[in-house]
C-alpha atoms as one frame of an Amber mdcrd trajectory, in Angstrom:
protein
 160.683 181.134 179.010 158.257 181.989 176.184 158.282 180.115 172.830 159.773
 183.219 171.177 162.623 183.438 173.708 163.365 179.764 173.360 163.360 180.103
 169.618 165.731 183.024 169.610 168.061 181.071 171.876 168.018 177.753 170.036
 168.046 179.213 166.493 170.772 181.693 167.501 172.975 178.892 168.892 172.528
 176.656 165.868 173.198 179.522 163.426 176.372 180.422 165.288 177.473 176.788
 165.041 176.790 176.590 161.305 178.672 179.810 160.512 181.506 178.815 162.819
 181.947 175.497 161.089 181.776 177.115 157.659 184.505 179.538 158.680 186.855
 176.855 160.081 186.322 174.638 156.990 186.189 177.423 154.474 187.200 176.644
 150.866 190.675 177.810 149.772 190.793 176.020 146.381 188.289 175.219 143.654
 188.532 171.564 144.654 187.565 172.537 148.221 184.714 174.692 146.904 183.279
 172.029 144.531 183.926 168.673 146.191 185.477 169.414 149.607 188.874 168.224
 148.267 187.530 164.737 147.892 188.590 163.760 151.418 185.341 163.455 153.373
 184.840 160.173 155.295 181.889 157.904 154.357 180.240 158.395 157.709 180.450
 162.199 157.591 179.373 162.166 153.965 176.391 159.983 154.864 175.380 162.477
 157.551 175.876 165.416 155.139 174.032 163.651 152.361 171.061 162.912 154.654
 170.907 166.601 155.694 171.261 167.677 152.105 168.493 165.340 151.082 166.056
 165.917 153.989 164.939 169.268 153.034 162.053 171.467 154.167 159.899 169.077
 152.105 160.932 166.103 154.297 160.947 167.895 157.619 158.106 170.373 157.208
 155.923 169.225 154.357 156.000 165.423 154.072 154.197 164.705 157.295 151.784
 167.469 156.284 151.120 165.774 152.943 150.498 162.416 154.669 148.394 164.077
 157.327 146.066 165.645 154.739 146.180 162.928 152.019 146.418 159.811 154.193
 147.183 156.738 152.250 147.785 158.766 149.042 150.709 160.529 150.726 152.623
 157.244 151.012 153.887 157.714 147.468 156.287 160.365 148.846 157.673 157.893
 151.406 158.169 155.120 148.803 159.626 157.382 146.114 161.963 159.404 148.198
 163.515 156.461 149.974 163.507 154.094 147.029 165.610 156.491 145.021 168.577
 155.960 147.298 168.590 152.236 146.388 169.016 153.295 142.764 171.713 155.767
 143.715 173.715 153.143 145.647 173.410 150.521 142.981 173.351 152.329 139.650
 175.042 155.659 139.978 177.130 156.507 143.026 180.178 154.217 142.505 180.364
 154.806 138.702 180.151 158.553 139.013 182.777 158.594 141.785 185.109 156.531
 139.670 184.619 159.004 136.815 186.123 161.529 139.249 184.728 164.873 138.077
 183.151 167.822 139.958 179.582 167.951 138.654 176.873 166.235 136.719 177.371
 168.498 133.683 181.016 167.588 133.892 180.125 163.973 133.483 177.652 164.730
 130.643 180.129 166.985 128.798 183.061 164.580 129.027 181.160 161.386 128.511
 179.407 162.683 125.370 182.442 164.701 124.280 180.263 167.668 123.610 180.139
 171.302 124.658 176.487 171.520 123.684 175.609 168.526 125.833 177.427 170.215
 128.759 175.544 173.478 128.293 172.197 171.675 128.082 173.087 169.807 131.316
 173.996 173.155 132.886 170.559 174.552 131.992 168.860 171.431 133.385 170.898
 171.646 136.623 170.026 175.290 137.154 166.352 174.814 136.275 165.955 171.824
 138.552 167.907 173.475 141.451 165.919 176.731 141.385 162.613 174.795 141.268
 163.764 172.829 144.283 165.244 175.714 146.218 161.938 177.680 145.942 160.378
 175.190 148.340 163.287 175.478 150.764 163.165 179.200 150.996 159.384 179.099
 151.487 159.964 176.697 154.381 162.467 179.126 155.918 159.988 181.976 155.568
 157.238 179.927 157.250 159.365 179.051 160.221 160.626 182.600 160.741 157.190
 184.040 160.232 155.601 182.017 163.021 158.240 181.615 165.615 160.137 185.002
 165.299 156.820 186.766 164.572 158.014 188.446 161.430 156.518 188.658 157.928
 157.180 185.574 155.761 159.129 187.692 153.256 161.301 189.019 156.072 161.895
 185.419 157.150 163.021 184.588 153.604 165.477 187.534 153.682 167.010 186.329
 156.968 167.424 182.874 155.539 169.083 184.332 152.414 171.596 186.115 154.620
 172.443 182.998 156.582 172.872 180.735 153.464 174.917 183.475 151.801 177.405
 183.471 154.682 178.250 179.819 154.788 177.629 178.758 151.244 179.735 181.543
 149.682 182.445 181.402 152.332 182.702 177.635 152.872 181.828 176.102 149.515
 181.292 172.319 149.526 183.975 171.896 152.240 182.255 174.237 154.659 178.782
 173.085 153.713 179.650 169.380 154.323 180.674 169.919 157.954 177.802 172.394
 158.467 175.393 169.755 157.137 176.730 167.177 159.548 175.695 169.497 162.411
 172.413 170.297 160.722 171.465 166.594 160.469 172.060 166.189 164.195 169.890
 169.225 164.906 167.037 168.257 162.545 166.773 164.590 163.543 166.809 165.457
 167.291 164.144 168.128 166.632 162.017 165.683 164.673 162.239 162.778 167.062
 161.741 164.551 170.407 158.154 165.711 169.752 157.356 162.415 168.033 158.353
 160.483 171.103 156.417 162.894 173.410 153.247 162.487 171.292 153.523 158.733
 171.005 153.745 158.343 174.754 150.863 160.861 175.292 148.476 159.274 172.728
 149.296 155.548 172.773 151.689 154.965 175.661 154.478 153.742 173.376 157.836
 155.543 173.397 158.680 154.410 169.871 156.570 156.400 167.363 156.660 153.667
 164.704 155.042 151.307 167.223 152.595 153.968 168.459 151.323 154.426 164.870
 149.859 150.901 164.990 148.867 151.278 168.669 145.634 151.929 170.553 144.452
 155.310 171.739 144.787 155.613 175.532 141.744 157.939 175.644 139.306 155.738
 173.760 140.783 152.275 173.666 140.252 152.182 169.887 143.140 151.519 167.457
 144.566 154.893 166.513 144.084 154.539 162.721 140.540 153.266 163.201 139.802
 156.289 165.347 141.199 158.636 162.735 139.216 157.010 160.001 136.047 157.478
 162.133 136.843 161.213 162.590 137.418 161.620 158.796 134.157 159.891 157.880
 132.196 161.854 160.485 133.478 165.178 159.137 133.076 164.380 155.420 136.681
 163.694 154.559 137.830 160.680 152.541 138.827 157.617 154.490 142.353 158.149
 155.845 143.625 154.628 155.124 142.110 154.229 151.674 143.664 155.939 148.644
 141.908 157.918 145.944 144.737 158.069 143.447 144.540 155.794 140.375 146.940
 152.843 140.288 148.800 154.326 137.217 149.212 157.656 138.952 150.533 156.069
 142.109 153.080 154.173 140.023 154.101 157.269 138.039 154.424 159.535 141.075
 156.493 156.941 142.948 158.710 156.197 139.948 159.236 159.917 139.227 160.287
 160.544 142.823 162.586 157.507 142.819 164.423 158.209 139.562 164.276 161.918
 140.328 166.176 161.238 143.549 168.799 159.411 141.560 169.024 162.299 139.114
 169.194 165.242 141.542 172.473 167.135 140.924 172.893 168.297 144.548 172.633
 164.718 145.796 174.872 163.182 143.112 177.684 165.707 143.677 178.042 164.472
 147.314 179.537 161.174 146.014 182.427 163.116 144.474 183.498 164.232 147.933
 184.694 160.821 149.216 188.239 159.470 148.557 187.458 156.140 146.939 184.751
 154.296 144.949 183.871 151.945 147.711 183.424 154.967 150.023 180.675 156.167
 147.674 178.692 152.960 148.310 179.307 153.257 152.042 178.112 156.835 151.968
 174.895 155.832 150.237 174.339 153.095 152.823 174.926 155.422 155.770 172.698
 158.081 154.247 169.829 155.593 153.724 170.061 154.596 157.420 169.970 158.206
 158.600 167.154 159.114 156.280 165.151 156.052 157.347 165.064 157.346 160.977
 163.022 160.378 159.867 161.016 158.719 157.060 159.713 155.865 159.172 158.642
 158.406 161.818 156.791 160.774 159.454 153.608 158.611 159.136 153.295 158.495
 162.927 153.714 162.254 163.245 151.107 162.726 160.479 148.525 160.552 162.282
 149.249 162.086 165.700 148.934 165.617 164.299 145.822 165.006 162.220 144.015
 163.394 165.186 144.927 166.230 167.475 143.987 168.892 164.884 140.510 167.419
 164.160 139.670 167.102 167.850 140.930 170.602 168.624 139.250 172.674 165.916
 136.153 170.854 164.626 132.897 172.314 165.876 134.713 174.369 168.558 133.871
 178.025 169.357 136.226 180.306 167.497 136.377 182.655 170.492 137.718 179.886
 172.708 140.490 178.641 170.405 143.909 178.392 172.098 146.685 180.945 171.567
 148.516 178.888 168.905 145.505 179.222 166.545 145.636 183.023 166.588 149.406
 183.139 166.170 149.211 180.942 163.043 146.312 183.045 161.741 148.625 186.097
 161.781 150.832 184.294 159.299 147.859 183.743 156.944 148.608 180.025 156.954
 145.334 179.376 158.820 142.211 181.215 157.579 138.814 181.077 159.234 135.584
 182.461 157.703 132.356 182.170 159.721 130.026 181.493 156.795 126.936 180.610
 158.785 127.576 183.178 161.559 127.266 180.698 164.483 130.792 181.350 165.854
 131.675 177.645 165.594 134.501 176.395 163.446 133.200 174.047 160.731 136.238
 172.172 159.537 134.723 169.635 157.213 135.488 167.722 153.998 133.747 167.935
 150.655 131.351 165.113 151.527 130.005 166.655 154.725 126.194 166.745 154.833
 123.745 168.229 157.336 120.685 166.560 158.839 118.643 167.973 156.013 120.907
 166.439 153.419 122.351 169.805 152.323 126.122 170.206 151.940 127.944 171.741
 154.930 130.416 174.501 153.823 133.971 174.355 155.130 134.953 177.466 157.119
 138.621 176.670 157.849 141.633 176.573 155.500 144.880 175.161 156.789 148.165
 175.250 154.951 149.521 171.717 155.070 153.035 173.017 155.578 152.297 174.071
 159.136 151.406 170.586 160.418 154.796 169.603 161.775 155.561 173.063 163.082
 152.236 173.607 164.830 151.923 170.042 166.108 153.851 170.545 169.366 151.733
 173.594 170.177 148.475 171.782 169.392 149.490 168.976 171.746 150.577 171.464
 174.468 154.191 170.280 174.549 156.801 172.322 176.470 157.908 175.597 174.927
 161.469 174.396 174.409 160.158 171.505 172.264 158.197 173.919 170.100 161.299
 176.035 169.651 163.411 172.993 168.972 161.100 171.997 166.039 161.587 175.529
 164.597 165.384 175.109 164.752 165.107 171.701 163.110 162.901 173.036 160.318
 165.451 175.779 159.569 168.319 173.245 159.672 166.510 171.049 157.091 165.651
 173.914 154.791 169.010 175.705 154.930 171.065 172.562 154.473 169.369 171.645
 151.241 169.237 175.266 150.070 173.010 175.537 150.508 173.582 172.330 148.495
 171.326 173.471 145.722 172.859 176.917 145.507 176.308 175.283 145.286 175.118
 173.246 142.292 174.008 176.486 140.581 177.300 178.145 141.492 179.454 175.304
 140.195 177.340 174.930 137.076 177.968 178.525 136.161 181.555 178.875 137.263
 183.008 175.465 136.433 180.873 173.966 133.706 179.823 177.093 131.871 182.811
 179.391 132.313 185.828 177.079 132.886 184.779 174.175 130.689 182.816 175.910
 127.953 183.303 179.662 127.560 186.587 180.613 129.298 188.887 177.548 129.399
 191.925 179.654 130.297 190.426 181.254 133.384 192.790 181.028 136.439 191.852
 179.035 139.527 191.688 182.217 141.549 189.203 183.869 139.190 187.190 180.672
 138.886 186.836 180.517 142.640 185.808 184.218 142.681 183.267 183.479 139.895
 181.885 180.622 141.930 181.279 182.822 144.935 179.728 185.606 142.893 177.453
 183.030 141.191 176.480 181.656 144.589 175.573 185.159 145.760 173.439 185.819
 142.725 171.764 182.418 143.147 170.870 183.309 146.696 169.040 186.380 145.434
 167.112 184.418 142.852 166.247 181.725 145.416 164.963 184.442 147.790 162.710
 185.756 145.046 161.300 182.278 144.413 160.803 181.756 148.158 158.693 184.937
 148.254 156.751 183.940 145.119 156.669 180.107 145.292 154.799 178.111 142.610
 153.066 175.967 145.254 153.401 174.526 148.729 156.785 173.100 149.787 156.180
 169.424 149.106 154.471 170.081 145.774 157.247 172.344 144.481 159.819 169.791
 145.480 157.888 167.020 143.710 158.074 169.093 140.497 161.857 169.275 140.794
 162.003 165.518 141.102 159.909 165.150 137.939 162.311 167.499 136.076 165.358
 165.526 137.306 163.730 162.287 136.343 162.950 163.435 132.843 166.348 165.088
 132.129 169.329 163.797 134.091 168.513 160.236 135.113 168.229 158.804 131.545
 171.330 160.587 130.212 173.455 159.409 133.164 172.205 155.788 132.975 172.820
 155.640 129.210 176.133 157.311 129.666 177.299 154.584 132.047 175.713 151.495
 130.511 175.456 152.173 126.794 178.510 152.483 124.577 176.242 153.264 121.615
 174.635 156.357 123.042 176.178 159.463 121.433 176.059 163.236 121.973 173.207
 163.810 119.502 170.947 161.291 121.285 171.841 162.617 124.727 171.139 166.250
 123.836 167.839 165.410 122.065 166.677 163.199 124.949 167.467 165.699 127.712
 165.801 168.566 125.798 162.678 166.564 124.918 162.220 165.159 128.456 162.787
 168.467 130.223 160.523 170.487 127.851 157.718 167.912 127.959 157.699 167.641
 131.728 158.065 171.368 132.383 155.305 172.170 129.906 152.826 169.633 131.440
 153.476 170.993 134.945 153.270 174.626 133.807 150.015 174.036 131.895 148.067
 172.336 134.719 149.464 174.236 137.661 150.009 177.796 136.304 148.367 178.296
 132.894 145.047 176.425 133.353 144.823 175.466 137.057 141.034 175.119 136.725
 141.690 172.064 134.560 144.041 170.418 137.090 141.788 167.406 137.795 142.271
 163.669 137.184 139.731 163.621 134.372 141.828 166.105 132.388 145.266 164.614
 133.036 146.896 162.428 130.386 146.081 158.800 131.239 145.151 160.087 134.725
 148.736 160.986 135.585 149.169 164.057 137.807 151.803 166.764 137.332 153.757
 165.233 140.209 153.999 161.963 138.275 154.507 163.214 134.747 158.247 162.982
 135.149 157.901 159.298 134.615 156.505 159.795 131.089 159.180 162.485 130.548
 161.808 159.898 131.444 160.357 157.339 129.010 160.247 160.045 126.330 163.895
 160.951 127.029 164.991 157.335 126.615 162.929 156.910 123.475 164.067 160.081
 121.780 167.648 159.551 122.724 167.734 156.003 121.358 165.945 157.006 118.163
 168.200 160.015 117.438 171.360 158.150 118.395 170.600 155.507 115.729 170.955
 158.092 112.943 174.413 159.164 114.012 177.807 157.445 114.411 178.635 155.837
 117.777 181.044 157.638 120.142 184.761 157.581 119.414 186.969 154.724 120.583
 188.372 156.934 123.298 184.878 157.582 124.750 184.015 153.860 124.491 187.185
 152.955 126.416 186.236 155.586 128.997 182.884 153.929 129.467 184.527 150.540
 129.773 186.883 151.905 132.439 184.049 153.359 134.466 182.275 150.045 134.589
 185.295 147.946 135.548 184.876 147.201 139.261 187.749 147.826 141.561 188.194
 148.224 145.275 189.870 151.607 145.348
């Protein structure tokens, strides 16, 4: 069967499974819609959390980032996995013991303030829509290539699927759908990785293959890739170019951003007991580690195959996969010197006469994982399986994010702030309407994304790090922190981080260079400074106002008292 036939078959079967599970586990109460009734087992919640977490950025873009950036891309591995340690130790059990539905719920009740709740709602919506833009773009990329439709059409199809099971199932339906999606995405990620590892190094375990020797040349694989990079004028693959401070800030922003993401935090409200929240975080970390320890190997395999396949090759003799990806505009070739050969070179490439060699090929880094099986001539069913896995990763996270937006509007804004007497029936209806509207906005952002998938997601982490993480940490561990400090800190952190990102990436992109960044910190890492600013402003403002009431201080004490239930 052709790749397209296999794709229709596998994607159709997985979509039918997702929609069927959402229907069987559909939400009938607001508790079902927001937190799946609070009765999900730690193992199932760990699987669902891993799927919720491993978005299109993890499945599609992370290996692409590492493939193109080499050592510099390791910050994403360290940050995105380290954040779960913070979640397990500092947040998950305490938030579960607090026992509410959402992060704005915690902020509003802990700081006894409707204003704080509304600011938290704004932060949740802003972060979620920034994050979901990357997911919908990932959906569009997959559909565009493998179903041979326009990227925008692919986004519309993804919108329709998410709408079905997010609006119908709520958190209850999404949880069991995400369990299935994790199984699909991890199988789809590991199968080609194992194939490639055996083909290139002879090792069946990709993590071992990464440090192995090329069967073709007998040279260690990383040494071979470094040689290819240097020969073509790219920076050394195993040496980083980021400044030490930027590496620290990007890693820290991704770590604390992970611990502050509302769609991840809400998953710990779905388990029955506090200790189950810790177990869920442990299971999730294990399931996430399977993919994250494989990503560097896929990046190296893909980069090696790509350079050997396209560099200095006749354009007219390129394999079919090249032309199909060209049709999506994610690969662009311009024959500058008119010799018919593809010059895929880095900025340091020089000719025999010492003149710079122009690069003729532009490759979108988001296609690396998806195109990798085709580049390596793997079976058609493996290529289609990767497409199904990419869709599972993108749709699982998109559904979780849209549910955050829905609950923020219906529960935190309407029920808890503007319309406290709204009935449960009307609240549930409002949640579904809000989810539907959120899908439309998410689709628009997928069609007009502010960057490639991994980059957009990194921005969302910076926003979460600078807004939610400090206010949650201070809410749990500081009896002195009051509503005035929390609101001021969240506002300052979010505005500073969003402004920095907007300036360098959208207002003045020509200035987006290390020499123009503050202290050499990139927009992906500025969330760390935003977090520091949040803590500083919150502590300063809080000192001018009275401490929280005795009731709130007792509430904080109760949250921190350990118990087994």
